[in-house]
N, C-alpha and C positions, 0 to 999 in steps of 0.2 A: 129861550137861551142868554146864556149868561155874558159878560165880555169883557173877565180869565185872560187868562193865556200868561204861558208860562218862557222864561227866557234861562237860557244855563251861565253859571256867574264862569267868567274866564279869569287862566294865570296866565302871565303871559312872562314867564323867564327866559332872560341873556346864558347859554348852554354850550359850550366851545365843543367843533365843531370842526378846528383842524388843529396847529401847530401854529404861535405868529400871539403875536404881539395885542392883544381886545383896546380897540381902540370907540366904543361904545357906553367904556361904563364896566364894573367888572362882573364877571360870570361870580352867579347868582343874584343879581338884580332881576329884581321881579317889579310889576304890579298885577291888582287883582279888577275887575268890571263888573261891576255889577250894578246887574241895570244896567243904568246908562252914567252910573258912578262910576268916576279912575280910582282907586286907593294906591296907595304908593306905601311902603314899610314909614318910622318914625326915620328920622335925617338918612331917611338914601331917593336920590337921585332916579332919574331915567332920560335915555337920551332921547329927545328932539327926532331926529332923524328918523329914528328908531322906529321913533313911536310913529312917525307917518309912512313905513314902508308898514306896516304891520293894522293899522285904521281901516284899511278898506277890507281888510279880513275879519271882523272882527260882530259886525252884527250877523252875519251870517252864518258864524261861527256858535252864538249865539242861539240863532233857531234852530228847531228837529230839524233833520236829514236824513234823506233818503241812504243805508248802507251803501250802496254804489256810487251815490254823487261823490264823487273825492273832494271834497268840506269833510266828506264826516270820517276823512282815512290820515291826511294832509291837515298837519299839525306844525309847523317849523315852515318862519321865514329868513329865509337872507338878509345880513347889516346889510343893512345899502353901499355901508364902503367896502370899499371889493377889496381892497388889505385888510379887512380884520377879519381871525377866522371864529364868527361867532354868529351863531341860527339864534331866532326869535322861537321860544315853545309854547303854541299855544294849548294847555286842558283845557277840558272844561272840571266842573270842579264841585259843580252843586246845578240844584234851579232854581228860580225864585219865581213863580207869583202877579199875576200884576195884572188889575183895573184899569183896559182903554180908557176910560172917563176919568181917570186921576193921572192917564198920561199924556191925554191931547186935548183940548177945545174942541177937536173938532168932534161929533157924535158921529153914531156907529146910522152907519145906510138903514130904510125901514124896515127893509126886510134880511138885514140882521140883529131884529129887536124880537125884544122875546113880545108874542099875542096878547096883551093882556089886556 
């Protein structure tokens, strides 16, 4: 058995969900998550409070989920500021393959290794 696994790359974007002033950045601001690395476009920031709101969802959104699981269908997280009219839209934008051995020092259990 290979020690490889796949994760989705994600894009998290600030989208307007109603009228009013945006307090968490600018509409269209985004970051991408590739594996465990967060990438922002040059010259653009991202609110740490918005990041804190969406962070708990990202590891689950990176993984394959059952079609009936709410994690498969729900893609928006509310801005943590109740006066801000935005949502943080999470979009799966591709897949990336990783090796267990390249991502952790903890070895696979013997029952998951090749019988070689």
